N, C-alpha and C positions, 0 to 999 in steps of 0.2 A: 504493500500500500504506500502511495506517495506520502511524503511528510505533510504536505498541505492537507491531504485528506484525513490523516491521523489527527492533526491539530484541529481541523474543523470539526471532526466528530467529537473531540473532547469539549471544544467551546460550546457546541450545540447542546451539550448536556448540563451546562452550568446555569445556576439560577439567574446570573446576570445577563445571559444571552437573551436579547429582546426580540429575536425573530422566530419565535416558536409557532407563529401562525403560517409559516411557509417553509418549504424545503430550502435550506441555505445553499449558496453558491460562493464559496470562499476563494480568495486569492491573497497571497502575501504581498502587501503593498510595499513594506519596508521592513528591514531587520537592522536594529541598532545595538551595538555592543555597549553595555553599561556595567558598572561594578557588580560582579558576581552573576551576571545573566546576559541573555540576549533579549532585547525587547522587540517582539514581533507585532507589527501593525497589520491586522487581518481584516480585509474588506469583504463584506457580504454584499454581493451585487443582486441578490434574488428578491429583495423586498421592494416595496413601492419606491423607496429612496435607498441608495447605498448606505450602509452603516459600517463604521470603522471601529474595530475592537482592539483594545490594549491588552496584549498577552505576553508578559515577560516570562521567560523560561530559564531554568538553571539546570546544569548538568551535575548530578551527584552520583556517588557510588551506590548508595542504597537510600531509598526514601523513608522518611519517618511517618508519612501518611500515604497509604496506598491510593486513596482517591485523588491525590494530587499528581499522579503519574500520567504524563501525556504519551510518552514513548519509552520503551525499554529495548536496548540492544547491547552489543558487545562493549560499547564505549561507556555504558552506564545507563542512568535513568534521567530523562528530561522531565522535570517537574515544574509545577506552577511556582514561579520564583517568589511569590508572596510568602511562601513557607520557608524560604532560604535565608539564613541570617545575613550573609554578605550583601545580598540584594536589598533586603528590607531595611537594614541599618544604613546601608549605603545611600539609599534613596532619601532617608531622613537627613543624612548629612548633606546631601546635595541641596536640600531645602534651606540649609543654613542653620539647622538645629544642632546644638551641642550634644553629641552622642557619647561623650566620655563617661557618663554615668549610667548608660544603658546596660542593663544586666540580663535582659531577656525580652521575648515578645511572644505574642500569640495572634494568629489570624482568625478573625471572626468568620463564621460560616453562614449566618442566617440572613444576610442581606440580599435584597432582590436585584439591585442594579449596579452596585459597586462592591469593592472589597475593602474592609477596614482592618488595620493591624494595630494592636495595642502594645505599647512598649513599657517595660518596667525600668525605673531608675532606682538603684539601690534597693531592689526587691519590691517596690511599690509601683502600681500602674499610674503613669502620669501623662502619657502622650498617646494620642490616637492619630493614625495616618489614614486618610481616606483616598484610596486609589480609584480613579475613574476608569471604568471598563469601556465605556463608549466615548470616543473622542470627537471633538468638534473644533473647527477653527474659531479662534477667539478665546478670551478668558472665560472660564466657567463662572456663571453668576454666583454659585455657592462660594467661590473664592473671593470675588469682588465684594460681595455684601458682607461676608463674615470678617474680612480684613478691615473694611471700613468701620464696622460696628465695634470691633475689638480696638482699633486705633482711637475711636472716640470714647473708649472707656465704658462702653455699655455693659451693665451687669447682667444683661439678658441673653448673652451668647457666651460660649466657651472662648477662652483666650486663644487668639490666632497665633501660630508659631512660624509658619512658612509654607511656601508652595513651590511647584516645579512645573516647567513647561517643556515642550519638545516641538521640533519641526518634522514635517514629513512631506513627501511629494504630493502635489495637487495640480493636475494639468488644467483644472478649471479656473485657476487663478493666474493673473497676469505674471506674477513673480515665479510661478511654477511650484510654490511651496505654501503650505499652511502651517499655522502655529497655534497650539492650544494647550490646555492645562491637563497634566497627567494626574495630579493629586495635590493634597495639602495636608498639613499637620496642625493640630490644635490641642489644647488642654484636655486631658481625660479626667472626667469627673466620676470618682468611684461611688458606688452605692446608688446611682441614679436609677429612676424607674421611668419606663415609657409612659407618657401621659395617657395614652389610650388604655393601657392596662390598669392604671390607677383609677381612671374615671369609670371603666367598666366594672371594676370591683365595687366602687361606691354606688353605682347605679343598681347593680345586682342586689346589694344588701340594703339599699334604701338609705345610705348614709348621706348626710348633708355635705354637699360639695361646693356650696356657694362661696366659701372663703377662698378655696382654691381657684374657682372661676374668676373671682374678683382679682386675685393676684395675677392670673393669666391675662385678664383685660389690661391691667397696668403694664405688663410686660410687652404686649403687642403694641400699645400706644407708645411706649418708650422706644421700641424699635422703629416704628413709623417716624417718630420725631427725629431720631438720629439719621435715618436714611434721607429724610427730606432736607436736612441741613447739609449732608455730605455729598450727595449725588444729584445728578440732573433731575430737574422737575420741569413740567410743562403745563401750560393752560389746556384745559379740556375744551378746545375750540370746536367749531362745527365739523371739521373733518374727523377729529378724534371721536366725537360723539357718534357720528354716522358710522364710523368703522366698528365701534363697540356694538351699536344697535344691529349692524349687519351680522356680526358674529353671534349675537343672541338669537337672531332669527334663523340663521343657518343651522345652529345647534337644535333649535326647536323643530325645524323641518325634518332633520334626521331622526329626532326622537319620535315625532308624530308618525313618521313612516314605519318605524320599527316597533313602537309601543302604542297599541290602540288606545289605552287609557290616557296617554299624553295627548293624542289627537283629540280626544273628547274635551280636553281642557285647554287646547291650544288658543282658542279665541280669548279666554280670560287671561291667559299668560301674556299674550300679545298686547292686550289692553294695558296691563301693568308696565310692560316695556315702553309703550308709547307715552304713558304718563311720566315715566322717568326721564324721557327726552326733554320734557318741559321744565325740569328742575335745574337749579344751580348746582353744577358738578364741582367737586374740589379739584385742586391742582393734581395732576398726575405725577407720580414719582415711583421710585423703586419700592417694591413690596416683597413679601415672601412669595406669593403667587400660587402656593399649593398648601395653605395652612390648614391643619387639622390636628386632632389630639395625638396622632402618631408622630407629629413633627416637633413635639415639645418633650422636655425631660424634667422630671421632678427631682430636685436636688435635696437630699436630706438636710433639713433646717436651712435651706438656701433658696427657696422659691423655685422659679421656672427658668429653664434655658431653652431658647428656640434654635432649632437646627434645620439642616437640609434646605438651603435657600436656592436650590436649582430651578424651582418653578414647576409648572404643570408639565408632567413627563411627555405628553403628546404634542406639546408645542415645539416648533423648531427653536434651536438654541438662541439664534439671533433675536427672535421675538421676545424671549424671556427677559432681555435686558431693556426692553422698551418701557418707559414710564407707564404706570397703570393706576387703577383706582384703589386707594388704600381700603375703602370699605369692602373690597373683594375679599381681603383677608378676614375681616370681621364676619362676613357671610359664610366663609368656609368653616370657621370655628363654630358658628351657630349650628350649621348643619351637622358638624361632628358631634355636638352634644345630643342632637336628635338621634344620630346613629348609635351612640353609646347606650342611650336609654332603650332604644328598640332592640338592640342585640342582647342587652342584659336582661330585659323583660323583668325588671324588679317590681316591688309591690305597688309603686305609683310612678310608672315610667314617664307618663306625660307630665306629671307634676314635678318630678325630679328635673327633667330637661328644661321645663319652663323656668324653674328657679335658677338653674345654672345660667341660662341665656340672659335672664334679666340682670343677674349679678355681673356677668361678663360685660354686657353693654354699658351698664351703669358705671362700672369701674373704668372701662375704656374711655367713656365720654368725659370723665372727670380727671383723667390722668394727664401728666405732662407729655406732650408730643402727639396727643390724639388729633384726629381729623374729624370735623363735624359730620355726623351721620344723618343725612337726609333720609327720612323713613321710607319715602317712595323709591328712591334710588337703591337703598339697602334691600327693599323687598324685591326689586327687579334682580339684584345680584343673587339673592337667596334662591329665587326661582331659576335663574340660569344655572346655578350650581346643582339644584335638584334635577333639572332637565338633563344635565350632563350625567348625573348619577343614574338616572333612569336608563340611559343608553348603555352605560357600563354594566348595570345589573342585569338588564335584559340579555346582554351578550354573554356574560360570565357567571352570574349568580341569580338565575330567575327567581329563586325562592326569596331573595332579598328585595325584589322589585317593589313590594308594598312600602318599604321605608322611604324611598324618594317620592313615591306617589302621595304618601301621607304628608310629606314636606310641601309638596305642591299645593295640596288641598289647604293646608294650614296657612300658607302664604296668600292664597286666594280668598280665604275666609274674611 
């Protein structure tokens, strides 16, 4: 079997491979020698758009993890280099991080789209490196936003430590090359809990979550304020409003075609969209773009940290850096509370979610950095999010379709 075929077969089995809806067609675009490994840039040409994957490989005599083996022959074993100390620590050093006190590391395995490596210093986990598996030209928004927030001293994100770029051939660009982000390192926070898991447990047991929701509203407002000061903002002029409205209607058309229950509600949804066009919109700025309870971390005795600023996964990377509506993040979190209550099916699911949402919005509106929340615009953004969810659930989890449909009905009530 050809090496490209072996490598492609291994990539296609990984959680971070995004082309599971089609049969892949791989080719090696570039191979770069780096400390402890060879970095293969593997192009999948079979999808709607080509996708470039970041696959560093290391040659070892014997692997410590059998599932990391890509190829075995007389020369040894080619393994996923994120499991190889020389590569992992070397990449951290290339980012400008002091590695003199690094005493070990472990590669996390549960992520869907990237690979994270946790490093110990003097026996304690202190650094996490996020290696991007899908590469794009331009700086990754996750790096741009988290660096800016860290430099501003924001208490609502982990401290940023460094990042690393690379170049690769790109015949579609005048220069013949593209340049993008390979990964970045930031402070590791021990003992943190995923916000979705924390909220789900509270909803299931009927625990009061309003104080946590208020703290989260304060954190989101603080992030919005810092991003509005540090990065580009823009007026929501006629062109921007029209573009947003077009996106809303396109998404609604797709949902109506695939989900009959959405088609039944389409006229009411469109009426809210049209009403939102007549309101005064806030200035557009950088936002999180895909905010929900799974994107926040509960720090023991330390409040919330917001992570994963890459934006909505289905949007092209260049679009994720365009200034957007801050209330979109608020709408995303409000929908997330509804999801937590529905999935948990606790003793008073609707009451639990309503209390959390009211506390979140109240705290956000009164916190430093908040953006004024026009109720009609916010309702349109909540509907747009629920419409998007209905498409996703119909395609992937039909049993969950009642959750976004209930959100649509509540927003229309």
